[in-house]
N, C-alpha and C positions, 0 to 999 in steps of 0.2 A: 929574253924575248922583248921586242919593242912594245911600247904602250899601244901603238896603232895595231900591232898584231893581236895583242890581247883583246882590244876592243872588237876586232874582227871576229875572234873566236867566241866572245861572250855577247856580241850584239846581234846584228841582223841574221847571220847564219844560224845561231842558236834559236832565235825566234822562229825561223823557218823550220828548223827541226821539230820544235814543239808543235807548231801548227800542223805539219804533216803527220806527226805522231797521233794527233787527235783526229784529223779529217780522214786520213787513210786508214788508221788503226781501227777507228770506230766502224767504218763502213765496209771493210773487207774482212780481215781475219777476226776482228772483234765481233762481227755478226755470227760467226760460225758456232760460238758457244751457245747460242740460242736455238740452233737447228733442231735438236732433239725435242726441245720444249714446244716449238712451233709444230713439228710433225705430230707430236703427241696430242696437242690441243685441237688441231684441225684435221688430223688423219690424212695429211698430204703424202704423196709419193716424193721420193728424193728428187725426181725429175721436175715435179711441180715446184718444189722449193728452189732448186738451183737454177731454174730458168730466170730467176730474178737477176743473177749475175750476168748471164748472157744479154739480157735486156739492158742492164746497166751499162755494159761495155758498148753495146750497139748504139744506144742513144748518145753516149759520150763520143763515140767516133763521129757521129753526124754533127754534133754541136760544137766540137772543139775548134774548128776553123772560125766559126762565128764568135765564140767566146774569146778566142785569141784577138780578134779585131776589136772587141769591146775593151779588153785589157790594154791594147795599144792606145785606144782613144781616151779612156777615162782613168787609167792607172790601176795599179794593183790594190791600193787601199780601198777604192770603191768596190771592186769585185770581191775582196776579202769580206767586207761588211755584208754584201749581198749573200755570198756563199755561206758564211757562218750563221747568219740568221735563218737561211733556208735549211741548213744542216740541222740546226736545233729543232726547227719545225718538223722535219721529216722523222727525226729520232723520236720526238714526242708522238707523232702520228703512228709510229710503229706500235705503240702501246694500245692503240685503239682498233687495230685491224680485226676484221671479221671474216675476210675472204682472201683468196689468192689474188683476185683482181685488185683489191685494195693494196695489197703488198706490191704488186707490179707498178701501180701508179706511184707509190712512194719511191720506188727505185728509179722511175723516170725523173722525178724531181731530184733525187739524190745525185743523178748524173750531172744535173745543172749545178748543184752545190759543189761537187768535186771539181768540175771544170772551172768554177769561179775561184775556189780556194784550195786548189790542189797543186800538183807538181809544176805545171807550166807557170802559174802565177808566182810560186815561190822562187823558181829558177830566175825569172825575170826580176823579181824584187832584189834578190841577192846580186845579180849581175849588174844592175843599175847602181847599187850602193856600195859595192866592194870592188876595188880596182886591183889592189895588191893581193896576190895569192887567190885569185878568183876561183881557180879549180878546186883548191882546198875548201874554200867557203861553200861552193856548190855541193861538194862531197859531204860536208858537215850537215847542211840543210837536208839533203836527200837521205841521209842516214835516218832521218825521222820516220820514213815509211817503214823501215825494219824495226825501229824502236817501238813504234805504235803496234806493229804486229806481235811484238813480244809482251808489251804492257797491257794493251787494251783487252785482250782476251782474259787476262787474269782479273782485271777490274770488273769486266762484264760477268765473269764466272762467279765472283764473290757477290755481286749485286743480285744475280739470278738466284743463288743459294739463299741469300738473306731475305729477299723481298719478292721473289717471283718475277717472271719475265716482263709482265706489263709495267710494274713499278720500276724495274731495272731500266727500261727504256726511258722512262720519265726522268730518272736521275741522270742518265747519260746525256739527255738533252741540255743539261746545265753546262757541260764542258765547253761547247762552242760559244756559249754566251760569255763565259769567263774570258776566253780568247778575244772575243769581240770587243770587250772592254779595253784590253791592251792595245788592240788595233786602233781604236778610236782615240785613245789617250796618248799613245807613244809613237805610232808609226806616222812619219811625215809623208804627206802626199808626194813631195819631191825632195830627195836627199841625194842628188847626183853630183854635187860639187865638192871638190877638195878644198883644203884650207886656203890655198892660193887662188881659188875661184875657178879653176879649170874643171872640165867635166871628167867624171870618173870613168867615162866610156870612150874617151878620146883614143884609147889604144885599139879599139875595135873597128873592123871594117863594117860599114853600114850599107846594107842593101835594102831596097824596097821589096815588097812582096812580089811585084811583077818581075823585077830583075832576078830575084831568087829563083823563080820558076824557070828561068832561062838557063840556069846552071846545071851541070851534071851532078854537082854535090847535093843539091836539093833532092833529086830523084834517087840518087844512091842512098842517101840517109833514109828516105821514105821506104824503100824496099828492104834495106837492112833492118829498119824498125819493124816492118811486117814480119820478116823471117825470125828475128830474135825474140820479139814479143810473143809470137806463136809458140816458140820454144820455152820461153820463161813461164808463161801462164799454163800452157799445156802440160809442162813437166811438173810445176809446183802444185797445181790444184788437183793433179791426179796421183801425186806421189804417195799419199797415205794409202789409197786403194792399191797402188802398185806394190807397196811393201807388205800389205796384208795378203796380197795375191801370192807373194813369195813365202807365205806362212810365217812371217815375222809377227811377233805379238803386238797387240795394240800399244803396249807400253813402249816397245822398241820403235814402232812407227812414229809415235808422238815424240820420242827422243830424237829421232832422225830429223823431224821437222824443226825441233828446237835448235839442233846443231846447225841446220841450214840457215835459220834466221840470224844466228850469231855470226856466221861466216859472211853472210850478205851485209850485215851491219858494218863489220870491219872493212870489207872490201870497198864499200861505197865511200867511206872516209879516206882510206889509204890511196885509192886510185886518184881521187881529187888532189890529195897532197902530192902525189908523184908527178902531176902535170907540171910542177915547177922544175922538175929535174929530167923528165923523159918526154920526148916528142909525143904529143897526144894521139897522133894517128898510129904511131908504132904501139903505144900502150893499148889503144883500142883493139888492134889486131891480136895482141897477146891475150887480152881478156876474152875475146870471142873464141880464140883457140882453146883456152883453158875450159871454158864452158862446153865446147865441143867434146873435149876429152871426157868431161863428166857425163854428157849425153851418151857417148859411146859406152861408158861404163854401165849406165842403166840398161842399155840395149843388150848387154851380155846376159842379163836376166839371171843373175846369181846373187845369193845373199852375201857372198864375200865381196863382189864387185860393188855392191850398192853403198857400202860404207866408205869406199874410196871415191865413188862417184859424187856423193853428197857434197863434200867440201869443194871439189873441183867445179861442179855445176854452180854452187853458191858463190864462190869467189869470182868466177867469170861473170855471172849475172850481176852481182853487186857492182863490179868494176865497170862493165859496159853501160849499166844504167846511169851512173854518174857521167861517164865519158860522152855518151851520145848527146846528153843535154849540154854538156860543156862545149862540145864540138859545134852544135847548132848555134850557140851564142857567139862563139869566137869566129865562126865562119860567116854568119849573116848579120851579126850585131843585135842590138836591143830595140832599136826604133820600131821595127816591124816584127819583133820576136813573137808577139802574140799570134799574128796571122800565119807566120812561117812555122813556128813550133806547133801551133794548133792543127795545121794541115798535116804535118808529119805525124802528129798524134793520132790523126784519123787512121793512117796506115797501121800505126802501132796497136790501136784499139781493135781494129778489124782482125789483125793477126792474133791478138790475145783472145778475143772471143771465139774465133775459129779453133784456136789451139786447145782451149778447154773442152769444147764440144767434140771436135773430131778425134782427139786423143782417146776420149772415153768411148766414142762410137766405134773406132777401129779396134779397140780392146774388146768390145762386145762382139764384134763380127769375127775377129781372128781368134778369140779365146784367151788372149793374154795381152799385157802391155808391151811385150817385146817389140812388136812391129811399130807401135806408137812411138816408142823412143828411138827406133831406127829412123823414122821420118823426122823426128825432132833433130836428130844428129845431122840428117841430110839438109834440113833448113838452116842449121847453124853453119854447115859447110858452105852453103850458098852465100850466107851473110858474110862469112870470112873472105870468100873470093871477092865479093863486091867491095869489101873494106880496103882492098889493095888499090882501088881506083880513086879513093877519097884523097883530096889534096886541097890546099888553100885556094880560094878563088883568085884567079889571076886578074891583073888590072885590065879593065874593059871587057872581061869575059862575059859579064852579065848583060852587056849592051850589044854583044854580037848577035847576028840573026840566029834564031833557034833552028 
């Protein structure tokens, strides 16, 4: 392996992985280990507690286009500093909550922290600084979301057992500050030049936000994002209750979620690696199709099918998560990636928020999760159909009348 390749694997992408492991891991799956303690302390209903997630995603949907514009103007180092400081503050604030209103306000602030130091900013950071094997680099970085989902609940669970939930949150607030030190000391504000002085993004087509809005690719990716993220979050965050509904034990349900996390982790990395060998649009169709097969397996509503559905759903999810971000960068470039990616993230977040809530509501109304997963499969089928129309932006396409 070339020294430049080793630097790629051990440099910026690895830092992106660690950053996402902390920021996403602490604020999504890492919070769930405290659910029972919070319900026991405040006597909240599950709905009262989980409304925080819907609120978080809703606020994120609204602010992502604006945060993307800030990333474009001031750079990722500035937004990382803001996001990590805010993340540390909100985690510490969690130790002081005395009401559900206080918790909801914290999650509004958390949405800003994740928008500033989350997936979009990391993808832009990697894309600006890595030119060779960019797909693999993005896959390595995005694997951090799954790595955090595996590690942070274990850390949070140990802290909870040893120190109680309030002190555990205070200790967790230290992690973003450690990362902040690395950002300030080692991340250059601009590192987009190669050794011969050329730009690392010369290989990319660069569109302005206004020009991107005129392309079919922008709107296709937006609606595909809505359909697939509805399916991802609607399926994943209801999977535990779905498996318990099938009379699987709590241990088996937890085991199933663990298997899913590992498959997702591997798929995020491998799909990025494969972009060097397989056309990214073809690869994206394959990943959506694999996830669709998993959703169909869940909709069969049998204990046998679920164990085949889990790896299919997870592999498809992990792959398309990396690929949709890679396609956005290689289709529109990095100069306006914040505004473009942020607006597409609006559709993704809206789909994710609706998927979590509607899948549970449909299950309540129909008596089981079977119909919920049939709808998830339908949405993935729609996403698959739309994916056949994605293609590179043609020369002058963005300047043609809309």
